[in-house]
N, C-alpha and C positions, 0 to 999 in steps of 0.2 A: 661523348656518350651518343647513343643512337637517338632515333626519333621517339616522340611520345605520342601514343595514339589513344583515341576514345574507342572503347570496345563495347560499351553498353550505355543506354540512355533510358530513362523512364520518368514518369510523373503520375501523380494522382489526377483525378478530375479536379478542376478548380471550382469550388462551390462557395456559396454565400455563408453557409453554416455547416461545418463538419460535425457530425454527432459524437465522434470518439475523442480520445485523448491525443496529445501531440505526438506521443510515441507511436500510436496506431496510425496517425496521419503520415508520419515519416516512413512507416513500414510500407505504405502503399506505393510511394515513389521508389523506395529501395527494392521492393519485390519486383517491380517492373524493370528496373535497371539491371538487376541480377539475372532475371529471366532473359533479357535481351542479350546480355553478355555470355550467358550459358556457363556461368561459373558458380562456385559455392563460397560460403563465408570463409572457408579455409584458404581460398585463393586470394583473399583481400588482406594486404599487409598493414593497411592503416586507413583511417577514415577522417574526413574533414566535415564538420557539421556547421551549417551556415544559416543565420537568421538575423533579424533585427531584434534586439532585446526589448523587454518591457511590454510586449503584447501578450505574453502568457506568464504564468506564475513560477515556472520552473527556472531556477538558476542553474547554470552550467549544464545545458541539455546534452552536450556531447557525451558525457559519461553515462547518462540515462539511456541514450540511444544505443551506445555501444553494447550495453548489457542487453537491452531489449532485442536488438537486431542480431545478437549472437556474435559480436565482433570483439569480445574479450578473449585473450588479453592484449590484442593488438592496440597500438597507440591511437589516440584520437585527440582532436583539438577543436576549438570553436573559433569561427571566423565571422567578423561583423564589419560590413561597410555599408550599412543601411540597405537600400534597394539593390545594390550591386554585390551583395554578400556572396552569392554562389558563384559569380564570375571571379570574384577575388579568391574564393575557395578553389576554383579550377587553377588559378595562377599558382597558388601554394602547392596544390597536388602535382602540377607540372614540375615545379622545382624539386619536390621530394623524389619524383621518379627520375628526372633528368640528372640529379646529383648521384643517383645510384643508391640512395638510402633505402628506397622501397621500389618494388616492382609493380604493384597494383594498388591503387588508392581509390576509394569511393568518396565522392563529394555529394553530400545530402543536404539539400536546402529545404526549409519548411517555414511556414507561418500559419498560425491559427488566430486570425485577427478577430474572429467572432467571440473570443473570450471576454472582450471588453466592448463597450458601447461605441457607436459611431463618433460621438463627441469626445469620448476618451481617446479613441484612435487618432482623431485629429490633433488632440493635445499632445499625444506622443510624437506624432509627426512634426509638430511645431518645435518640439524639443530636439529635433535633428539639427536645428539651427542653433546659434549661440545663445545659451540660456541666460547669459549676463547682459548682452547688448542688443539682441534682436527678438527672440521668441517671446519675451515678456510683453511685447507690444501687440501680440495676438495674431501675427501674420501666419497664415496656414498655407499648405501646399498649393491649393488653387490660386491663391492671391500671388504667391511668388511667381508661378508660371504665367499668370495674367500680366504681370509686369513685363516679362519677356515677350509675350504676345503683343502687348501694346508697343513696345520698342520696335519689334519687327514690322509692325504695321506702319509706324511713323517713318522708319528708315527706308522700307522697301515697297510700300504700297500694298502689302498683303492685306487681305480682307477676311472677315469672319466666314464668308462663303468658301474661301480656300481651305480654311480649317474644317468646315463641314464636309468638304470633299474627302478629306482624310478619314473622317469617321464613316462615311458611306463605304469607302474601300474596306475599312476594317470589318464592318458588318457583313460585307459581301463574302468574306472568307471566314468570319467568325461563325456564320451559320453552318459551315462545313466542318467545324472543329468540335468534336464530341467532348473534348476536355474543357471547353470554354464556359464561362459563367453566362455570357450574354450571346444567345444564338438567334436573335431576331433580326429581321431586315431593318435597315435604317435608310430612309430616303432623304434626298436633298430638301424636298418640300417640307419635311418635319421641322427643319430649322427656320423655315419662313412662317410657320404657324405659331403665333404667340401662345396658343392654348395647348400646344404639344409639349410634353415633358422635355423632349430633347432641346427645345428652345428656351427652357427656363434658365434665368441667369444664375450663375454661381459666383463668379468674380469677373466682372467685365474686362475684356470681351469674351471670356470663356463661359460657355453654357453647360448644362448637364451633359449634352452630347459630346462635349469636348473633353470630358473627364473619364478616366477609368474607374472601376469599382474595386473596393476592398474585397478580398477573397481569402479562403482557407485553401491550402494546397501544399504539396511537396514535390520535389524533383530529385533525380539521382543521375549522376554522371560517373562512369567508371573509366579511369585512365590506366594505361599500362606502358611499360617499357616496350621498345620495338620487338624484342624477342617474344615476350609474352603476348603482345598485341597480335602478332602474326600467328602465334600458336592457338590463341583462343578465338580469334575472329576471322571470318572470311572477308569482311568488309571494314577493316579499321579505318577510322577517319583521323587524319593526322593534324596535330596542332602546329600550324605554320608560323603564327605570329601572336604575340601578346603585348598589349600596351596598357598602362595604368597611369593615372595622374590625379592630382588634387588641386584645389584652388582655395581662395579666401572663403571662409565660412559665411561671413557677413556680406550681403549684397552691396553694402556701401563700398566694399573693396573691389567691386567688379565693374566692367563696362557691359551693360545689358544689351548693347547694340551689336556685340560680337558673337552672340550665341553662347554655347557652353564650351569654354576653353578647355575643359578637361577632356571633352570628346575630340577636340582638335589635336591635343597633345597625345592622348592615348592612341588615336588612330595613326598618327605620324610614327609612333614607336612600332605599332603592329605592322604597318605597311613595310617599314624598313626591315624588321625582323623577317618578314615573309618574303621580302624581295619583290614586291608587287606594287602596283598603283591602284587607285580606286576603280579605274576602268576595267580591271580584271576581276572584280567581284561579280559573281553571277546571281547571288541571292543574299538578302540581308534580313536580319532581325534587329530592329532598333527599339529603344526604350521610349515607347509612346504613352507615358503616363497621362499626358495631355496631348491634344492634337498638335499644339505648337511645338511640343517636344519632338515629334516626328518631323515636322517641317524643318526645325533647326538641325536635326540629325542629317537630313539630306545634304545640307550645306557644310556642316562641321566635318562630315566624313569624306567630303570631296566628290559626292555624287552630282552636286550642282554648285555653281558659284554663289557667293553670298547674295541673297535676294532673289535667286532664281529657283529656289525650292518649290515655289508655287507653280512654276511652269511644269515641273515633273508630275504633280498631282493633277493639274488641269489636263495634261496630255495623256494621263493614265500610264505614264512610263513606269510607275512603281506598282502596277498591277501584275498579276502572275505572268502574263504574256508580254509585259513591257520590257524596256531596255534594262531596268534594274529593279526586279521584284523586291518589294519590302513588306514585311509583316503579312505574308500570305497565309498565316495561321490565325489571323484576326488581331494579332498584337495584344498588348495589355488592355487596350480599349474594349476588346471583346472577351479575351480570356479572363480578365481580372488580374489583380496585382497582389498575390500573396508574397510579401516583400522578399523573404529569404529564398523562396522557391523560384522567383521570376527568372533570374539569369540561367538557372539550370533548365528551365522550360524553353528559353530562347535557344540555348545550345542544343537541346534535344531536337527542336524543329530543324535546325541547320544540319545536324547529323543525319536525320531522316531524309532531308533533301539530297544530300550528297550521296546517300546510299540508294537513291531513287525509290524510297519507301514511303513517300509522303501522301500517296493516294490522290484524292481529289484536288489537293493543293500543290501537287508536284510541278515544279518548274522544269523546263526541258533541259536535260543533260547538264546540270551545274557541276562545275569542277572546284570552285572556290566559294566559300560562304563567309559572311561576317556577322558577328554578334556585338552589338553596342548596348552596354548596360550601365546606367547612371545611378549613382547613389545620392539621395537627398536632392536638393535643388542644384544639381551640378557640382556638388562638393567632391564626390568621387566619380571617376570615369574609368571604365574598363572596356577595351576593345579586343576581341578574340577573332583570329582568322583561322579557318579550318579548310582542309583540302582532302580530296580523295587519296 
């Protein structure tokens, strides 16, 4: 079969509290994606709906969305892999098109996290771990990543200041992203001031400034077979490589000193499929739910050797004009993290970069981009490589 291309991308603004229903929220991302692709619902053969369950009251949202978005009687299905749901949705859509079963598929990711309280949201996140052996002990997402941060510091001499530098970079570009939740400047001095909210402890060594925020949002990616992609789009972006992996649910079954093994394995698969090495990546979006997550991504993806991720942020190599620009849309730390919509938003950013349509955050002449999307505390890993 021929290549599979992305012909349309869209997302809603990511906000703390969306006033409408989940179907209205999904429509915002879908509308933007369809407008970008310049197609109609009659051109869409199938849809894949992606989110993490239990944040809203609707069971089986795929059928509800298909009706609301005018996608009946085309088939639809629901995909869930926690925070990497819409990247996994892209993997499924790629397979549907590559197999010849469908020509055009829409991947719609969404999450309306404001329908429940912050404490309820944390409890739901805790249930992403093993509900028999781990989550009953009360460990939450910040604490899990704090353990990884502590291990990285012990093993490699990484400091809280290194993590603060990642948040400063995030905010530098988040201010330029009109879709982001957090669009304020963050300075390094904020982390040194115990009275500043950024420096407030969450789970040592992580502070408020090291953590992303919950958000409501939606995203949409439209993929097509090569023939339709060339017909509908003047600038199709091709899917060059896909990788996916899983690991032990319980942290007792892992080595915290090696980073996220799912990212290592998924990137190995994606690089092999694309026939490239990490050195050929021109721009990347990585899953920075916490600052330490971005630090580990540098190393797990091969941008730096183990323990040398801190050198990339210290030298500003991951800034827009650096050797390997990372999260120049502000990342999750600035955009917010509406779980099911996150991967689609990351993919949208890389597609816009490769089309030279990223505006103030545009990297100079990128040819190949990478998206690293993690589900849970490194339970699921998805890496997608895209090219012009």
